[in-house]
C-alpha positions in Angstrom: 25.1 6.2 5.4 21.7 6.3 3.6 19.9 3.0 3.7 19.4 1.5 0.2 16.0 2.0 -1.4 13.5 -0.8 -0.7 11.3 -2.2 -3.5 7.8 -3.5 -2.9 4.6 -4.5 -4.7 1.0 -3.7 -3.8 -2.3 -5.2 -5.0 -6.0 -4.9 -4.1 -6.7 -8.3 -5.5 -8.3 -6.8 -8.6 -10.8 -9.3 -10.0 -9.1 -10.4 -13.2 -10.2 -12.0 -16.4 -9.0 -15.3 -18.0 -7.5 -15.6 -21.5 -11.1 -15.5 -23.0 -12.0 -12.4 -21.0 -14.3 -14.2 -18.5 -14.1 -12.9 -15.0 -12.4 -15.2 -12.5 -14.0 -16.2 -9.2 -12.8 -14.2 -6.2 -11.4 -17.4 -4.7 -9.2 -18.0 -7.7 -8.0 -14.4 -7.7 -7.0 -14.7 -4.0 -5.0 -17.9 -4.8 -3.3 -16.1 -7.7 -2.3 -13.3 -5.4 -0.5 -15.8 -3.2 1.4 -17.1 -6.3 2.3 -13.5 -7.2 3.7 -12.9 -3.8 5.7 -16.1 -3.9 7.3 -14.9 -7.1 8.1 -11.5 -5.5 9.8 -13.3 -2.7 11.8 -15.5 -5.1 12.9 -12.3 -6.9 14.2 -10.8 -3.7 11.7 -8.0 -3.4 11.4 -6.4 0.0 7.6 -6.0 0.5 4.2 -7.2 -0.6 1.2 -5.1 0.4 -2.5 -6.2 0.1 -5.3 -3.6 0.2 -8.5 -4.0 2.1 -11.7 -3.5 0.2 -15.3 -4.6 0.5 -16.7 -4.4 -3.1 -17.2 -6.7 -6.1 -14.2 -5.5 -8.1 -11.5 -6.3 -5.5 -11.2 -9.8 -4.0 -9.3 -9.0 -0.8 -11.4 -8.0 2.2 -9.1 -9.7 4.8 -5.5 -8.9 4.0 -4.1 -10.6 7.1 -5.6 -13.9 6.2 -4.1 -13.9 2.7 -0.8 -12.6 4.1 -0.7 -15.6 6.5 -1.0 -18.0 3.5 1.8 -16.1 1.8 3.9 -16.2 5.0 3.8 -20.0 4.9 5.2 -20.1 1.3 7.8 -17.4 1.5 11.1 -16.8 3.4 12.2 -13.2 3.2 9.7 -10.8 1.9 7.9 -8.4 4.4 4.2 -8.7 4.5 1.7 -5.9 5.0 -1.5 -4.1 4.2 -2.0 -1.4 1.7 -4.0 -0.2 3.5 -5.9 -1.4 6.6 -9.0 0.8 7.0 -8.6 1.5 10.8 -11.6 3.8 11.0 -14.0 0.9 10.5 -12.1 -1.7 12.4 -11.1 -2.3 16.1 -7.6 -1.2 16.9 -7.0 -4.1 19.3 -8.2 -6.7 16.8 -6.0 -5.2 14.1 -3.0 -5.3 16.4 -3.7 -8.9 17.4 -4.1 -10.0 13.8 -0.8 -8.4 12.7 1.0 -9.6 15.8 -0.2 -13.1 14.8 1.0 -12.6 11.3 4.3 -11.4 12.6 4.7 -14.7 14.6 3.8 -16.9 11.7 6.2 -15.1 9.4 9.1 -14.9 11.8 9.0 -11.1 12.2 8.1 -10.0 8.7 4.7 -8.3 9.4 4.0 -4.6 8.8 0.8 -2.6 8.8 -0.1 0.5 6.8 -3.0 2.3 8.5 -5.3 4.6 6.6 -8.7 6.1 6.3 -9.2 4.4 2.9 -10.3 6.1 -0.3 -13.4 3.8 -0.5 -16.2 4.0 2.2 -18.1 0.7 1.8 -16.7 -0.6 5.1 -18.5 2.1 7.1 -22.1 1.0 6.5 -21.0 -2.6 6.2 -19.7 -2.6 9.8 -22.2 -0.1 11.2 -20.0 3.1 11.4 -21.2 6.6 10.9 -19.5 8.1 7.9 -20.1 11.5 9.3 -17.5 10.6 12.0 -14.9 9.8 9.3 -12.2 12.0 10.8 -13.1 11.4 14.5 -13.1 7.6 14.1 -9.6 7.5 12.5 -8.0 9.9 15.0 -9.3 8.1 18.1 -8.6 4.6 16.8 -5.1 5.6 15.7 -4.4 7.0 19.2 -5.4 3.7 20.7 -3.4 1.7 18.2 -0.2 3.6 18.8 -0.7 3.1 22.5 -0.6 -0.6 21.9 2.8 -0.5 20.1 4.8 -0.2 23.3 3.4 -3.6 24.4 3.1 -2.4 28.0 -0.2 -2.3 30.0 -2.4 0.3 28.3 -4.6 2.8 30.2 -6.6 4.8 27.6 -9.8 6.7 27.3 -11.6 8.0 24.2 -15.2 9.0 23.3 -16.2 6.3 20.9 -15.5 3.1 22.9 -15.1 2.0 26.6 -11.8 2.9 28.3 -9.0 0.5 29.0 -7.1 0.3 32.3 -3.8 -1.5 32.6 -4.8 -3.8 29.7 -2.3 -6.1 28.1 -3.0 -7.3 24.5 -2.0 -10.7 23.2 -0.1 -12.1 21.4 2.8 -9.8 21.9 5.1 -9.1 19.0 8.0 -11.4 19.5 10.9 -9.1 18.7 10.8 -5.4 18.9 7.9 -3.3 17.7 5.3 -3.9 15.0 6.3 -1.7 12.0 3.4 0.6 11.4 3.0 3.2 8.6 0.5 5.9 8.0 -0.9 5.9 4.5 -1.6 9.4 3.2 -3.3 10.5 0.0 -2.6 14.2 0.2 -3.8 15.7 3.5 -1.4 18.0 5.4 -3.2 17.1 8.6 -2.5 13.4 8.1 1.2 14.1 7.4 1.6 16.0 10.7 -0.4 13.3 12.5 2.1 10.7 11.3 5.0 12.7 12.6 3.1 13.3 15.9 2.8 9.6 16.5 6.4 9.0 15.3 5.3 6.7 12.4 6.7 6.2 8.9 4.8 7.9 6.1 3.5 6.1 3.0 2.4 8.5 0.2 -0.3 7.2 -2.1 0.6 9.1 -5.3 -1.8 7.9 -8.0 -2.0 10.8 -10.3 0.0 13.9 -11.4 3.6 14.8 -11.1 5.1 12.9 -8.1 7.2 16.0 -7.2 4.0 17.9 -6.3 4.2 15.9 -3.0 7.5 17.6 -2.1 5.7 20.1 0.2 4.3 17.1 2.1 7.7 15.6 2.5 9.1 19.0 3.7 6.1 19.3 6.1 6.7 15.8 7.5 10.4 16.4 8.2 9.8 19.9 9.6 7.3 18.5 12.0 9.8 15.9 13.3 12.3 18.7 13.9 9.7 20.6 15.9 9.0 17.5 17.9 12.7 17.1 18.5 12.9 13.6 17.0 14.7 12.1 13.9 12.4 11.7 10.9 11.0 8.3 10.1 11.2 6.8 6.6 8.9 7.8 3.7 7.6 5.5 1.1 5.6 6.0 -2.2 2.8 3.8 -3.5 2.0 4.3 -7.2 0.4 2.3 -10.1 2.4 0.8 -12.9 3.0 -2.1 -15.3 6.2 -3.4 -17.0 6.6 -5.1 -20.4 9.5 -5.6 -22.8 8.8 -2.3 -24.6 7.0 1.0 -23.9 4.6 0.3 -26.7 3.8 -3.2 -25.5 3.3 -2.0 -21.9 0.9 0.8 -22.9 -1.1 -1.3 -25.3 -1.5 -4.2 -22.8 -2.4 -1.9 -19.8 -4.6 0.7 -21.5 -7.9 -1.1 -22.0 -8.0 -2.6 -18.5 -6.6 0.5 -16.8 -9.2 2.7 -18.5 -12.1 0.3 -17.6 -11.0 0.3 -13.9 -10.5 4.1 -13.9 -13.8 4.8 -15.6 -15.7 2.4 -13.2 -14.4 4.2 -10.2 -14.7 7.6 -11.9 -18.5 7.0 -12.4 -18.9 6.7 -8.7 -16.9 9.9 -8.0 -18.1 12.1 -10.8 -15.0 12.0 -12.9 -15.1 12.1 -16.7 -14.1 9.0 -18.7 -10.3 8.7 -19.1 -9.0 9.5 -22.6 -5.9 8.1 -24.2 -4.1 11.4 -24.1 -4.6 11.5 -20.3 -3.3 8.0 -20.0 -0.2 8.8 -22.1 0.4 12.0 -20.1 0.3 10.1 -16.8 2.7 7.6 -18.3 5.1 10.2 -19.5 4.9 13.0 -16.9 2.6 11.7 -14.0 2.4 8.9 -11.5 1.8 5.9 -13.8 4.9 3.8 -14.0 4.2 2.0 -17.3 6.8 1.0 -19.9 9.9 -1.0 -20.6 12.2 -1.9 -17.6 14.5 1.1 -18.4 11.6 3.6 -18.7 10.1 2.4 -15.4 13.5 2.3 -13.7 14.3 5.9 -14.8 11.0 7.1 -13.4 11.3 5.4 -10.1 14.8 6.7 -9.6 13.7 10.2 -10.4 10.9 10.0 -7.9 13.1 8.5 -5.2 15.7 11.2 -5.6 13.2 14.1 -5.8 11.3 13.0 -2.6 14.1 11.3 -0.7 12.1 8.1 -0.1 13.2 4.9 1.5 10.7 2.6 -0.3 8.8 2.4 -3.6 5.8 0.2 -3.8 4.4 -0.5 -7.3 0.6 -1.2 -7.4 1.0 -3.8 -10.1 -2.6 -5.0 -10.6 -5.1 -3.0 -12.7 -8.7 -4.1 -13.2 -9.1 -7.2 -15.4 -5.4 -7.4 -16.5 -4.8 -11.2 -16.4 -2.8 -13.0 -13.8 -0.3 -14.3 -16.5 0.5 -10.7 -17.5 0.8 -9.6 -13.9 3.4 -12.4 -13.3 5.4 -11.3 -16.3 5.3 -7.7 -15.1 6.4 -8.8 -11.6 9.3 -10.8 -13.2 10.5 -7.8 -15.2 10.2 -5.5 -12.2 12.3 -7.8 -10.0 14.8 -9.0 -12.5 15.4 -5.8 -14.5 13.8 -2.7 -13.0 15.2 -3.0 -9.5 18.8 -3.6 -10.5 18.6 -0.7 -13.0 17.3 1.7 -10.3 20.0 0.6 -7.9 22.6 1.3 -10.5 21.1 4.7 -11.5 21.1 5.7 -7.8 24.7 4.6 -7.3 
């Protein structure tokens, strides 16, 4: 029997505005994120993921710390990163922090490891961006060696070796759930299968079905490795309001401002309204009424055969109050509709 689809939420702690359009302090944004996660737990959602960033437009640089605060105020929801930039961190410290979170939350911690689409952490922590690939590959190899929770003997090129090293605290029950976050690299897909880890696809633009070849590659790799395939999840942006028109009108100005700000750094042209509407209707922007968003999630879930859908619900300055309304509609209306559509 196929496991039921899980539903999650993701945020980077986008620095939001108040009712007058003034930017909130980072500290207030972080407190608001905790309240958003508490609501998600009350609604019965399965997962809340916090992204790690080191820049002025996102408030969360230490997801595990915020997740620990959420753990103290929630009962059921699983708590994870979206993503942890392993390349510019220490694998042992990452494992220790999430093992600690797992203890505090009674076994609800997860970690999504990735290379990150932003690179500010590399100069900040003194890592050579020219070793982008090498850093991630070596650190992932060490991190996966820790998951067995047995004495680790390991040697790489970028840090001193380990010999029969135990790492504390151990995860209390079983194994720390660890995903690999992938934005569209076939090599990363095969790497996830090689390490026997679940795959989280970050689909932030274009038709979600264009990721079908990556799903096929992932499952084919598991067959070649002689192991059953691990779960696949999708992370995509979206926003829910009572009607399609309301959702688009409320999201558009803040989504465009965020998209254009990042686009200026990467050489993208400004986003036009036609592109926004096209992404909403045919792409990977899940914006609209509960029924519209539910239909789109169900279509993606069926096309890609995923086990979890994570809605990146925050978008630039979009106010906390609107985010809370969107989360409420997602939990109360979208999720039941998707379950009904999928039988």
